[in-house]
N, CA, C and O of each residue as an XYZ file, in Angstrom:
528
protein
N      99.061     77.418     64.696
C      99.285     77.921     64.462
C     100.527     78.543     65.684
O     101.439     79.360     65.557
N      99.975     77.594     67.051
C     100.196     77.518     68.183
C     101.156     76.342     68.121
O     102.195     76.465     68.770
N     100.947     75.125     67.380
C     101.161     73.387     67.671
C     102.341     73.898     67.112
O     103.286     73.982     67.896
N     102.591     74.383     65.570
C     103.956     74.801     65.192
C     104.773     75.489     66.080
O     105.973     75.347     66.314
N     103.806     76.390     66.620
C     105.304     77.460     67.382
C     105.853     76.354     68.449
O     107.049     76.377     68.738
N     104.762     75.136     69.189
C     105.715     74.426     70.698
C     106.857     73.947     69.588
O     108.080     73.939     69.727
N     106.013     73.529     68.374
C     107.084     72.176     67.554
C     108.183     72.945     67.969
O     109.217     72.768     68.614
N     107.795     73.564     67.570
C     109.658     74.747     67.039
C     110.567     75.193     67.910
O     111.762     75.467     67.802
N     109.653     75.225     68.962
C     109.774     75.612     70.349
C     109.973     77.420     70.454
O     110.978     78.001     70.863
N     108.915     77.939     70.042
C     109.690     79.448     69.351
C     109.519     79.593     71.173
O     108.841     79.163     72.106
N     110.769     80.610     70.839
C     111.753     81.740     72.004
C     110.976     83.216     72.137
O     110.441     83.156     73.244
N     110.757     84.110     71.724
C     110.510     85.299     71.916
C     111.843     86.385     73.053
O     112.159     86.483     74.238
N     112.135     86.840     72.035
C     112.552     87.686     73.054
C     112.600     88.804     73.769
O     112.816     89.737     72.995
N     112.478     89.261     75.150
C     112.268     90.817     75.026
C     113.342     90.623     76.445
O     114.138     89.711     76.663
N     112.992     91.963     77.367
C     113.853     92.825     77.982
C     113.791     91.941     78.919
O     114.576     92.659     79.539
N     113.568     90.836     79.818
C     113.580     90.252     80.903
C     114.044     88.684     80.310
O     113.876     87.705     81.036
N     114.744     88.517     78.685
C     115.155     86.847     78.631
C     113.875     86.660     77.819
O     113.159     87.626     77.552
N     113.564     85.314     77.395
C     113.704     84.753     76.133
C     112.641     84.264     76.848
O     112.799     83.950     78.028
N     111.818     84.179     76.423
C     109.788     83.777     76.599
C     109.493     82.871     75.521
O     109.871     82.830     74.351
N     108.156     81.627     76.716
C     107.592     80.921     75.180
C     107.338     80.926     75.062
O     107.016     82.096     75.273
N     105.868     80.116     74.117
C     104.550     81.174     73.512
C     103.629     81.089     74.909
O     102.509     81.464     74.562
N     103.618     80.913     75.677
C     102.578     80.256     76.767
C     102.920     81.138     78.156
O     102.189     81.167     79.146
N     103.810     81.635     78.051
C     104.362     82.957     79.118
C     104.343     84.165     77.939
O     105.370     84.785     78.214
N     103.742     84.827     76.792
C     103.176     85.508     76.215
C     102.293     85.932     76.800
O     102.207     87.084     77.228
N     101.320     84.869     76.934
C     100.067     85.366     77.023
C      99.951     85.867     78.734
O      98.744     86.062     78.882
N     100.336     86.027     79.471
C     100.741     86.603     80.977
C     101.435     87.942     80.542
O     101.892     88.482     81.550
N     101.655     88.600     79.523
C     102.851     90.057     79.644
C     101.973     91.354     79.380
O     101.631     91.744     78.263
N     101.763     91.767     80.209
C     100.711     93.382     79.892
C     100.632     93.605     78.412
O     101.582     93.386     77.660
N      99.246     94.131     77.953
C      99.430     95.114     77.069
C     100.563     95.965     76.145
O     101.389     95.853     75.240
N      99.857     97.028     77.223
C     101.638     98.385     77.036
C     102.281     98.063     78.346
O     101.800     97.256     79.140
N     103.409     98.739     78.541
C     104.316     99.067     79.662
C     103.680     99.527     80.567
O     102.965    100.410     80.093
N     103.433     99.371     82.267
C     102.557     99.839     82.496
C     103.108    101.355     83.600
O     102.495    102.258     84.169
N     103.981    101.123     83.520
C     104.948    102.142     83.998
C     105.965    103.248     83.332
O     105.874    103.226     82.104
N     106.694    103.991     83.714
C     108.352    103.967     82.999
C     109.225    104.050     83.609
O     110.290    104.653     83.478
N     108.808    103.410     84.364
C     110.340    103.215     85.366
C     110.528    101.575     84.518
O     111.534    101.247     83.889
N     109.012    100.530     84.754
C     109.234     99.938     84.730
C     109.060     99.438     82.822
O     108.034     99.333     82.150
N     110.620     99.211     82.405
C     110.767     98.924     80.961
C     110.836     97.069     80.271
O     111.613     96.559     79.464
N     109.722     96.522     80.993
C     109.181     94.707     81.350
C     109.169     94.514     79.819
O     109.212     95.139     78.759
N     109.075     93.157     80.389
C     108.166     92.819     78.671
C     106.595     94.000     78.411
O     106.099     94.802     79.203
N     106.240     93.687     77.174
C     104.541     93.893     77.131
C     104.443     93.911     75.412
O     105.399     94.245     74.711
N     102.977     93.448     74.816
C     103.088     92.321     73.795
C     102.906     93.340     72.715
O     103.074     93.057     71.529
N     102.468     94.847     73.250
C     102.725     96.480     72.666
C     103.880     96.227     71.487
O     104.014     96.316     70.266
N     104.669     95.825     72.766
C     106.377     96.460     72.053
C     106.933     95.046     72.024
O     107.488     94.985     73.122
N     107.121     93.869     71.428
C     106.958     92.646     70.681
C     106.679     92.456     69.579
O     107.329     91.890     68.700
N     105.508     93.002     69.545
C     104.665     93.431     68.196
C     105.625     94.356     67.441
O     106.231     94.073     66.407
N     105.667     95.543     68.145
C     106.746     96.537     67.375
C     107.924     96.287     66.667
O     108.181     96.585     65.501
N     108.692     95.643     67.588
C     110.229     94.403     66.593
C     109.898     93.309     66.218
O     110.599     92.418     65.737
N     109.092     93.326     66.370
C     108.909     91.664     65.393
C     108.007     92.574     63.798
O     107.840     92.104     62.673
N     107.719     93.552     64.181
C     106.871     94.330     62.996
C     108.117     95.060     61.777
O     108.170     95.480     60.621
N     108.826     94.882     62.765
C     110.440     96.298     61.833
C     110.963     95.215     61.603
O     111.289     95.260     60.417
N     111.428     93.635     62.300
C     112.141     93.011     61.856
C     111.117     92.104     60.705
O     111.641     91.109     60.204
N     110.080     92.353     60.412
C     109.711     91.521     59.036
C     110.080     92.685     58.076
O     110.851     92.537     57.129
N     109.606     93.589     58.323
C     109.608     94.957     57.418
C     111.846     94.402     56.920
O     112.730     94.069     56.132
N     111.654     94.544     57.454
C     113.760     94.429     57.348
C     114.484     93.273     56.771
O     115.509     93.058     56.123
N     113.409     92.568     57.341
C     114.576     91.150     56.830
C     113.507     90.450     56.121
O     112.996     89.392     56.489
N     113.178     91.191     54.966
C     112.557     89.775     53.305
C     114.483     89.283     52.867
O     115.523     89.929     52.736
N     114.060     87.665     52.762
C     114.821     86.651     52.341
C     115.066     87.501     50.497
O     114.130     87.141     49.784
N     115.512     87.927     50.153
C     115.266     87.467     48.624
C     115.944     86.168     47.888
O     117.039     85.707     48.212
N     115.275     85.758     47.052
C     115.344     84.609     45.932
C     115.567     85.399     44.597
O     114.695     86.176     44.210
N     116.709     85.214     43.899
C     117.209     85.773     42.868
C     116.530     84.675     42.059
O     116.113     85.007     40.950
N     116.395     83.686     42.370
C     116.209     83.364     41.367
C     114.201     83.208     40.333
O     113.651     83.059     39.242
N     113.960     83.422     41.959
C     112.000     83.073     41.563
C     111.348     84.809     41.566
O     110.175     85.161     41.689
N     112.604     85.681     41.381
C     112.215     86.689     41.211
C     111.470     86.816     43.063
O     111.180     88.013     43.076
N     111.204     86.460     43.972
C     110.802     86.937     44.810
C     111.255     87.877     45.686
O     112.286     88.516     45.474
N     110.414     88.050     46.881
C     110.835     88.139     48.442
C     110.386     87.477     49.790
O     109.566     87.942     50.583
N     111.204     86.092     49.916
C     110.123     85.179     51.132
C     110.206     86.144     52.664
O     111.043     87.042     52.755
N     109.357     85.871     53.678
C     109.807     87.044     54.549
C     110.054     85.968     55.785
O     108.997     85.544     56.252
N     111.244     85.457     56.390
C     111.026     84.497     56.972
C     109.963     84.517     57.898
O     109.459     85.468     58.495
N     109.522     82.464     57.934
C     109.077     81.827     58.307
C     108.561     81.873     60.383
O     107.647     81.452     61.091
N     109.328     82.342     60.480
C     109.701     82.121     61.540
C     108.802     83.187     62.136
O     107.701     82.997     62.654
N     109.442     84.339     61.982
C     109.154     85.930     62.358
C     107.695     85.873     62.137
O     106.998     86.307     63.054
N     106.937     85.279     60.768
C     105.932     85.379     60.301
C     104.900     85.334     61.035
O     103.935     86.096     61.104
N     105.396     83.505     62.105
C     104.561     83.067     62.879
C     104.343     83.724     64.151
O     103.208     83.792     64.621
N     105.906     84.481     65.065
C     105.547     84.872     66.070
C     104.966     86.810     66.217
O     104.380     87.383     67.135
N     105.435     87.290     64.962
C     104.311     88.166     64.888
C     102.851     87.223     65.070
O     102.348     86.939     66.157
N     102.351     86.844     63.794
C     101.100     86.324     63.880
C     100.664     85.934     65.534
O      99.588     86.280     66.022
N     101.513     85.305     66.132
C     100.819     85.012     67.171
C     100.911     85.836     68.273
O     100.149     85.672     69.226
N     102.067     87.030     68.258
C     101.835     88.131     69.346
C     100.276     88.905     69.046
O      99.451     89.254     69.891
N     100.174     89.075     67.046
C      98.768     89.822     66.765
C      97.437     89.011     67.419
O      96.375     89.633     67.391
N      97.437     87.706     67.983
C      96.252     86.908     67.448
C      96.253     87.302     69.076
O      95.567     88.301     69.293
N      96.847     86.753     70.201
C      98.130     87.226     71.795
C      96.632     88.619     71.904
O      95.468     88.283     72.124
N      96.892     89.497     71.778
C      97.022     91.295     72.073
C      95.583     90.784     71.759
O      94.986     90.263     72.701
N      94.890     90.876     70.437
C      93.809     90.158     69.988
C      92.547     89.793     71.379
O      91.778     90.474     72.058
N      92.939     88.219     71.261
C      92.184     88.065     72.927
C      92.333     89.057     73.507
O      91.710     90.027     73.075
N      93.346     89.275     74.912
C      93.339     89.856     75.476
C      92.177     91.207     75.469
O      91.470     91.474     76.441
N      92.165     91.926     74.232
C      91.559     93.507     74.677
C      90.323     92.330     74.051
O      90.040     91.805     75.128
N      89.675     91.804     73.293
C      88.218     91.407     73.454
C      88.084     90.535     75.271
O      86.930     90.595     75.695
N      89.013     89.868     76.172
C      88.675     90.258     76.883
C      88.125     90.705     77.717
O      87.290     90.189     78.460
N      88.673     92.085     77.688
C      89.535     93.558     78.931
C      88.059     93.840     78.319
O      87.151     94.265     79.033
N      87.819     93.441     76.283
C      86.161     94.873     76.701
C      84.790     93.607     77.147
O      83.652     94.003     77.402
N      85.068     92.499     77.165
C      84.473     91.558     77.720
C      83.638     91.704     78.982
O      82.421     91.675     79.170
N      84.725     91.877     79.820
C      85.027     92.133     81.607
C      84.150     93.886     82.336
O      83.384     94.248     83.228
N      84.969     94.453     81.176
C      84.190     95.821     81.336
C      83.136     96.318     81.208
O      82.667     97.343     81.703
N      82.309     94.839     79.826
C      80.499     95.065     79.256
C      79.774     94.471     80.684
O      78.749     95.061     81.027
N      80.290     93.223     81.626
C      80.283     92.440     82.184
C      79.854     93.528     83.872
O      78.781     93.615     84.468
N      81.061     94.117     84.145
C      80.830     95.048     85.119
C      79.832     96.387     84.590
O      79.369     97.111     85.472
N      79.547     96.666     83.266
C      78.879     97.134     83.122
C      77.964     97.423     83.282
O      77.412     98.477     83.597
N      77.444     95.624     82.887
C      76.131     95.736     83.260
C      75.519     95.472     84.434
O      74.295     95.449     84.566
N      76.809     95.143     85.850
C      76.684     94.520     86.832
C      75.874     96.048     87.074
O      74.692     96.195     86.765
N      76.822     97.288     87.752
C      76.517     98.220     87.823
C      74.959     98.942     86.985
O      74.187     99.816     87.379
N      74.967     98.479     86.271
C      73.365     98.856     85.310
C      72.425     98.274     87.006
O      71.884     98.799     87.978
N      72.759     96.749     86.413
C      71.433     95.886     87.726
C      71.171     96.898     88.792
O      70.364     97.827     88.796
N      71.834     96.602     89.489
C      72.694     96.813     90.772
C      71.630     99.044     90.605
O      70.801     99.692     91.244
N      72.070     99.131     89.959
C      70.714    100.730     90.183
C      69.902    100.257     89.661
O      68.970    100.960     90.054
N      69.333     99.308     88.804
C      68.105     98.951     88.831
C      67.658     99.381     89.770
O      67.158    100.460     90.088
N      68.122     97.248     90.859
C      67.455     96.846     92.016
C      67.481     98.005     93.160
O      66.943     97.656     94.211
N      68.325    100.097     93.122
C      67.511    100.800     93.826
C      66.606    101.319     93.719
O      66.110    102.216     94.401
N      66.222    100.740     92.707
C      65.868    101.850     91.925
C      63.440    101.004     92.545
O      62.348    101.471     92.867
N      64.164     99.554     92.271
C      63.832     98.946     92.789
C      63.426     99.594     93.947
O      62.599    100.506     93.930
N      63.747     99.343     94.551
C      64.088     99.133     96.406
C      62.857    100.499     96.841
O      61.755    100.511     97.389
N      63.709    101.468     96.290
C      62.849    102.555     96.203
C      61.565    102.825     95.659
O      60.871    103.741     96.099
N      61.218    102.110     94.763
C      59.639    101.455     94.620
C      58.729    101.267     95.516
O      57.628    101.590     95.961
N      60.036    100.330     95.631
C      58.711     99.069     97.017
C      58.336    100.034     98.105
O      57.178    100.192     98.493
N      59.688    100.852     98.706
C      59.215    101.486     99.710
C      58.360    102.494     99.441
O      57.472    102.456    100.292
N      58.092    103.868     98.258
C      57.486    103.592     98.105
C      55.592    103.699     97.681
O      54.784    104.628     97.648
N      55.523    102.282     97.426
C      54.548    101.899     96.976
C      54.062    100.954     99.326
O      52.880    100.760     99.610
N      54.846    100.721    100.072
C      54.600    100.072    100.984
C      54.210    101.598    102.462
O      53.695    101.494    103.576
N      54.847    103.020    101.593
C      54.592    104.410    102.462
C      52.752    104.587    102.238
O      51.980    105.176    102.995
N      52.460    103.939    101.085
C      51.235    104.216     99.777
C      50.186    103.543    100.805
O      49.196    104.274    100.832
N      50.004    102.326    101.743
C      49.564    101.245    102.524
C      48.388    102.405    103.800
O      48.727    103.117    104.745
N      47.773    102.270    103.536
C      47.062    102.383    105.181
C      48.456    101.512    106.642
O      49.404    100.727    106.621
N      47.692    102.336    107.665
C      47.901    102.030    108.938
C      48.195    100.071    109.039
O      49.155     99.304    109.107
N      46.739    100.000    108.995
C      45.766     98.585    108.439
C      46.252     97.688    108.427
O      46.208     96.656    109.096
N      46.899     98.115    107.439
C      47.396     96.658    106.002
C      48.526     96.945    106.213
O      49.294     96.148    105.674
N      49.018     97.742    106.767
C      50.657     97.677    107.414
C      50.903     96.428    108.759
O      51.700     95.517    108.985
N      49.847     96.965    109.348
C      50.237     95.719    111.044
C      49.851     94.706    110.120
O      50.737     93.883    109.889
N      48.428     94.494    109.344
C      48.635     93.035    108.783
C      49.313     91.874    108.665
O      49.261     90.687    108.988
N      50.524     93.336    107.586
C      51.578     92.464    106.883
C      52.679     92.522    107.782
O      53.615     91.838    107.369
N      52.949     93.212    109.087
C      53.918     92.452    110.231
C      52.649     91.951    110.814
O      51.804     92.109    109.932
N      52.187     91.512    111.689
C      51.768     89.546    111.763
C      51.602     88.609    111.052
O      51.719     87.456    111.466
N      51.145     89.053    109.241
C      51.989     88.272    108.905
C      53.250     87.611    108.426
O      53.250     86.586    107.745
N      54.388     88.290    108.842
C      55.070     88.114    109.223
C      55.745     87.622    110.660
O      56.965     87.484    110.753
């Protein structure tokens, strides 16, 4: 679908102007502030979804509705980018949670090592110092 989009030179209409597919990847998932009415993936998806619902091309010969291929492609691209970005965020959050858990475990290990050292005799501690 990205090859087709690049061959068609697809542009996405946004509040900041028409953007090519590669620039859509850089947009935030949602509007970041109320004052900032910049482009975001959620709003673009909503607009495309609305346009798709209201812009079916009727074919009276075949008695079918044919959705605008360009709109369908744009909508599928935005949905794909949203899904990828959400997965990236989830992966980063999981990695951060794992890093924090590892740090906590390392703190506990250090505490237990301290306790083990405190339990050693004075002679053992002096031998350990001398060996360093």
